[in-house]
SEPA-825385 format. One record per residue (C-alpha): x, y, z. Coordinates in Angstrom, 3 decimals. Last residue first. Layout:
SEPA-825385
+----------+----------+----------+
|       xx |       yy |       zz |
+----------+----------+----------+
|        X |        Y |        Z |
...
+----------+----------+----------+
***
This chain:
SEPA-825385
+----------+----------+----------+
|       xx |       yy |       zz |
+----------+----------+----------+
|   49.130 |   18.821 |   20.827 |
|   51.147 |   20.968 |   18.422 |
|   49.900 |   19.872 |   15.488 |
|   46.596 |   21.090 |   17.115 |
|   47.801 |   24.448 |   17.604 |
|   49.436 |   24.585 |   14.309 |
|   45.708 |   23.646 |   12.875 |
|   43.850 |   26.203 |   15.057 |
|   46.271 |   28.389 |   13.271 |
|   45.687 |   27.661 |   10.324 |
|   41.670 |   27.883 |   10.761 |
|   42.774 |   32.061 |   12.275 |
|   44.623 |   32.640 |    8.510 |
|   41.475 |   31.037 |    6.789 |
|   39.168 |   33.598 |    8.459 |
|   41.290 |   36.345 |    7.710 |
|   41.455 |   35.398 |    3.760 |
|   44.760 |   34.142 |    2.381 |
|   46.115 |   36.371 |   -0.301 |
|   45.426 |   37.879 |   -4.155 |
|   44.640 |   41.258 |   -4.473 |
|   41.605 |   43.972 |   -3.274 |
|   43.225 |   47.345 |   -3.384 |
|   39.910 |   48.634 |   -4.804 |
|   38.177 |   47.098 |   -2.125 |
|   39.213 |   49.171 |    0.449 |
|   41.286 |   49.045 |    3.710 |
|   43.161 |   45.621 |    2.294 |
|   42.495 |   42.499 |    4.372 |
|   46.001 |   41.273 |    5.166 |
|   49.135 |   39.690 |    2.929 |
|   50.741 |   37.355 |    3.921 |
|   50.629 |   34.780 |    1.019 |
|   51.290 |   37.355 |   -1.748 |
|   54.931 |   38.601 |    0.370 |
|   55.859 |   34.644 |   -0.129 |
|   56.011 |   35.221 |   -3.374 |
|   54.090 |   32.249 |   -5.300 |
|   55.067 |   30.255 |   -8.083 |
|   52.535 |   28.489 |  -10.271 |
|   52.726 |   25.823 |  -12.156 |
|   50.727 |   24.034 |  -14.997 |
|   47.344 |   22.964 |  -15.337 |
|   45.342 |   21.447 |  -18.002 |
|   41.800 |   23.134 |  -18.915 |
|   42.624 |   24.859 |  -22.282 |
|   42.828 |   27.899 |  -20.465 |
|   45.381 |   27.007 |  -17.744 |
|   44.502 |   25.954 |  -14.049 |
|   47.295 |   26.968 |  -11.648 |
|   49.215 |   24.618 |   -9.516 |
|   51.268 |   26.270 |   -6.364 |
|   55.335 |   25.924 |   -5.252 |
|   56.158 |   28.692 |   -2.062 |
|   57.880 |   31.619 |   -2.768 |
|   60.982 |   33.083 |   -0.721 |
|   61.296 |   29.152 |    1.029 |
|   61.544 |   29.971 |    4.822 |
|   64.724 |   27.955 |    6.555 |
|   66.001 |   31.897 |    7.518 |
|   63.299 |   32.205 |    9.909 |
|   60.775 |   35.145 |    9.271 |
|   61.820 |   38.821 |   10.227 |
|   60.292 |   42.063 |   10.912 |
|   57.298 |   40.526 |   12.532 |
|   54.108 |   41.486 |   11.277 |
|   51.978 |   42.710 |   14.507 |
|   48.390 |   41.388 |   14.481 |
|   45.146 |   43.076 |   13.625 |
|   44.950 |   40.947 |   10.757 |
|   46.659 |   37.779 |   10.889 |
|   50.459 |   38.507 |    9.706 |
|   51.952 |   35.830 |   11.673 |
|   49.393 |   32.868 |   10.406 |
|   51.065 |   33.425 |    7.157 |
|   54.046 |   32.781 |    8.887 |
|   52.869 |   29.674 |   11.175 |
|   51.492 |   28.325 |    7.659 |
|   55.053 |   28.079 |    5.867 |
|   56.374 |   26.711 |    9.053 |
|   53.467 |   23.853 |    9.097 |
|   53.587 |   22.678 |    5.824 |
|   51.377 |   24.595 |    2.604 |
|   49.720 |   22.585 |   -0.236 |
|   48.434 |   24.261 |   -3.201 |
|   45.715 |   25.110 |   -5.576 |
|   44.512 |   27.238 |   -8.549 |
|   41.465 |   28.236 |  -10.781 |
|   38.720 |   27.203 |   -8.287 |
|   34.699 |   28.369 |   -8.805 |
|   33.710 |   27.895 |  -12.223 |
|   37.306 |   25.769 |  -13.085 |
|   36.230 |   23.194 |  -10.533 |
|   39.648 |   21.662 |   -9.852 |
|   40.411 |   17.902 |  -10.485 |
|   43.243 |   16.828 |   -8.053 |
|   43.456 |   13.050 |   -8.338 |
|   46.945 |   12.934 |   -8.837 |
|   48.133 |   15.971 |   -5.870 |
|   46.047 |   13.704 |   -3.113 |
|   48.359 |   10.748 |   -3.948 |
|   51.470 |   13.664 |   -3.770 |
|   50.491 |   15.132 |   -0.575 |
|   50.357 |   11.737 |    0.943 |
|   46.971 |    9.695 |    2.023 |
|   46.120 |    8.458 |    5.487 |
|   44.087 |   12.253 |    5.386 |
|   43.413 |   14.026 |    8.475 |
|   39.986 |   16.220 |    7.749 |
|   39.743 |   19.475 |   10.020 |
|   36.580 |   20.870 |   10.033 |
|   36.404 |   24.803 |    9.763 |
|   32.660 |   25.788 |   10.736 |
|   31.497 |   28.570 |    8.489 |
|   28.985 |   31.550 |   10.184 |
|   27.881 |   33.617 |    7.328 |
|   26.636 |   37.125 |    6.682 |
|   26.745 |   37.730 |    2.869 |
|   25.738 |   41.915 |    1.553 |
|   27.354 |   43.470 |    4.194 |
|   27.519 |   47.125 |    4.012 |
|   30.349 |   48.831 |    1.762 |
|   33.837 |   48.427 |    1.221 |
|   35.109 |   50.793 |    4.181 |
|   32.415 |   48.368 |    5.884 |
|   35.141 |   45.928 |    5.915 |
|   35.054 |   42.370 |    5.087 |
|   32.515 |   42.510 |    2.036 |
|   31.538 |   40.626 |    2.566 |
|   30.877 |   39.002 |    6.259 |
|   32.318 |   35.810 |    8.105 |
|   31.907 |   34.667 |   11.775 |
|   34.351 |   31.749 |   12.358 |
|   34.080 |   28.473 |   14.312 |
|   36.475 |   26.142 |   15.580 |
|   38.421 |   22.743 |   14.151 |
|   36.095 |   20.251 |   14.122 |
|   38.441 |   16.925 |   13.888 |
|   37.926 |   14.178 |   11.729 |
|   39.761 |   11.244 |   10.742 |
|   40.899 |    9.373 |    7.121 |
|   41.451 |    5.910 |    5.235 |
|   38.701 |    4.340 |    6.830 |
|   36.796 |    5.394 |    3.543 |
|   38.351 |    6.566 |    0.919 |
|   38.186 |   10.326 |    0.359 |
|   37.013 |   11.601 |   -2.637 |
|   37.952 |   14.543 |   -4.472 |
|   36.767 |   16.189 |   -7.562 |
|   38.635 |   19.650 |   -6.453 |
|   35.083 |   21.813 |   -5.914 |
|   32.250 |   19.441 |   -6.102 |
|   34.133 |   16.838 |   -4.323 |
|   35.856 |   18.512 |   -1.750 |
|   32.200 |   20.642 |   -1.188 |
|   30.529 |   17.391 |   -0.856 |
|   32.797 |   16.131 |    1.880 |
|   32.509 |   19.407 |    4.024 |
|   28.728 |   19.241 |    3.776 |
|   28.441 |   15.626 |    4.469 |
|   31.350 |   16.744 |    7.296 |
|   28.539 |   18.807 |    9.121 |
|   25.465 |   17.026 |    8.604 |
|   22.791 |   18.013 |    6.022 |
|   19.101 |   19.081 |    6.899 |
|   18.931 |   22.322 |    4.841 |
|   22.050 |   22.626 |    2.758 |
|   25.767 |   23.848 |    4.425 |
|   27.073 |   26.361 |    2.016 |
|   30.646 |   26.528 |    0.854 |
|   34.082 |   24.700 |    1.645 |
|   37.536 |   23.490 |   -0.280 |
|   40.070 |   25.568 |    2.316 |
|   40.461 |   29.467 |    1.215 |
|   43.289 |   31.439 |   -1.111 |
|   41.200 |   34.832 |   -2.135 |
|   41.094 |   35.959 |   -6.199 |
|   37.338 |   36.561 |   -6.191 |
|   35.869 |   36.897 |   -2.278 |
|   32.077 |   36.851 |   -2.880 |
|   31.217 |   37.642 |   -6.696 |
|   33.241 |   35.187 |   -8.265 |
|   34.605 |   36.330 |  -11.898 |
|   38.095 |   36.110 |  -10.198 |
|   38.645 |   32.660 |   -9.015 |
|   39.229 |   31.582 |   -5.667 |
|   42.921 |   29.547 |   -5.163 |
|   42.486 |   26.586 |   -3.239 |
|   44.353 |   25.635 |   -0.407 |
|   45.031 |   22.227 |    0.889 |
|   47.475 |   21.140 |    4.043 |
|   50.419 |   19.618 |    4.097 |
|   51.371 |   17.211 |    6.847 |
|   52.866 |   14.039 |    5.635 |
|   49.461 |   11.911 |    5.947 |
|   47.742 |   15.099 |    4.008 |
|   45.667 |   17.237 |    5.899 |
|   42.495 |   18.706 |    4.463 |
|   41.115 |   21.800 |    5.663 |
|   37.712 |   21.532 |    4.897 |
|   34.945 |   24.316 |    4.800 |
|   31.860 |   24.897 |    6.153 |
|   28.567 |   27.119 |    6.280 |
|   26.150 |   28.559 |    7.611 |
|   23.419 |   31.158 |    6.720 |
|   22.575 |   34.387 |    9.033 |
|   19.407 |   35.130 |    8.884 |
|   17.507 |   37.475 |    6.252 |
|   15.203 |   40.205 |    7.526 |
|   17.561 |   42.429 |    5.658 |
|   19.995 |   45.919 |    5.012 |
|   20.290 |   47.220 |    9.016 |
|   23.887 |   48.384 |    8.985 |
|   26.867 |   45.793 |   10.506 |
|   28.889 |   45.917 |   13.764 |
|   31.909 |   43.588 |   14.990 |
|   33.643 |   42.536 |   11.463 |
|   35.389 |   38.683 |   10.665 |
|   34.225 |   37.245 |   14.118 |
|   36.299 |   34.675 |   16.254 |
|   35.019 |   31.698 |   17.478 |
|   36.800 |   28.767 |   19.283 |
|   35.183 |   25.070 |   20.115 |
|   33.601 |   23.756 |   22.552 |
|   31.906 |   20.279 |   21.377 |
|   29.139 |   17.988 |   22.740 |
|   26.287 |   19.917 |   23.888 |
|   23.240 |   18.112 |   23.631 |
|   22.158 |   19.851 |   27.404 |
|   23.755 |   22.841 |   28.181 |
|   27.242 |   24.797 |   29.040 |
|   27.516 |   28.025 |   28.731 |
|   28.588 |   31.003 |   26.341 |
|   25.684 |   29.463 |   24.033 |
|   25.276 |   28.032 |   20.618 |
|   22.721 |   26.143 |   19.205 |
|   23.482 |   24.998 |   15.074 |
|   20.985 |   23.508 |   12.721 |
|   22.118 |   21.469 |    9.875 |
|   20.021 |   17.904 |   11.134 |
|   22.181 |   18.249 |   14.225 |
|   24.937 |   19.945 |   15.474 |
|   25.819 |   21.426 |   18.740 |
|   27.963 |   24.176 |   20.175 |
|   29.719 |   25.262 |   23.729 |
|   31.247 |   28.880 |   22.404 |
|   35.267 |   29.768 |   23.167 |
|   36.891 |   32.893 |   22.348 |
|   39.298 |   33.865 |   20.172 |
|   39.338 |   36.678 |   20.724 |
|   40.489 |   39.775 |   22.124 |
|   38.672 |   40.945 |   25.279 |
|   35.327 |   42.106 |   26.334 |
|   34.287 |   41.189 |   22.749 |
|   32.375 |   37.488 |   23.377 |
|   28.980 |   38.135 |   24.435 |
|   27.109 |   35.168 |   22.737 |
|   25.100 |   37.946 |   21.238 |
|   28.490 |   40.120 |   20.280 |
|   29.424 |   36.999 |   18.602 |
|   26.914 |   36.388 |   16.290 |
|   26.430 |   39.972 |   15.399 |
|   23.260 |   40.930 |   14.285 |
|   22.338 |   42.044 |   11.151 |
|   21.266 |   38.785 |    9.498 |
|   19.295 |   37.810 |   12.106 |
|   19.881 |   35.144 |   14.764 |
|   17.629 |   32.697 |   15.992 |
|   16.683 |   32.419 |   20.242 |
|   16.643 |   29.195 |   22.299 |
|   16.043 |   30.503 |   25.431 |
|   18.324 |   29.363 |   28.600 |
|   19.481 |   33.580 |   29.551 |
|   20.291 |   32.827 |   26.073 |
|   20.249 |   30.053 |   24.406 |
|   21.945 |   30.785 |   20.232 |
|   20.197 |   29.565 |   17.189 |
|   21.086 |   29.026 |   13.800 |
|   19.327 |   26.964 |   11.127 |
|   15.894 |   28.677 |   12.121 |
|   17.185 |   32.391 |   10.380 |
|   18.074 |   30.624 |    6.888 |
|   14.646 |   30.311 |    6.525 |
+----------+----------+----------+
***
């Protein structure tokens, strides 16, 4: 069962999390603005989180929620997912646009990723999704990996859109390739059932995108060095690709208040991951 795949260590006891419970809330987060930090361990697809250190915990990672409350819907548990922040040797990261026909988060720009299968490890899941969505396999010994943080996600992302039907905890893993953007780009073959476009973001553009994170004040002016648009690659109906020009305002949209206003944008969780990536670059 999915509930057994995510456990919280509360008052010294291991407890599962149901679909209707907030992971961040159970960990005691929320008294101050996030992100907060949690101690965690993952072994064969079972994730254990705690606000305090515990035996076997190997990571202390930032965690942030997308929503704070859900309504009782089901006794399902919280699903686990992995998203790959793929960094080229020239310090750009890959984002993909989900197709408009998907039931969850259509037209959303996100890193490659998806559900973690039972008994699957973090990197195993991340590399599988990278292959399934983008046709990319990285040569052995030509990359390094860093676990960046956790994002508690619900869909729809706002209660005004309706009660959540999906509840996930996403693990963002940074994969630093020794190959350039050009080398990686040449091998990308996206799965048209899941992805219809992709692009590479550099630190300057990513910083502008992060500045429009939901709940923060959008700066009136950005650096004069920022482009008015970003170049991407879009899938054509015949299976080929064509250039796509994305205006900067599209990339800096925040989550709309109603489902009818849902437009192409970069997801709030992705902005959180980009912020963690920029902090890692700064270190």
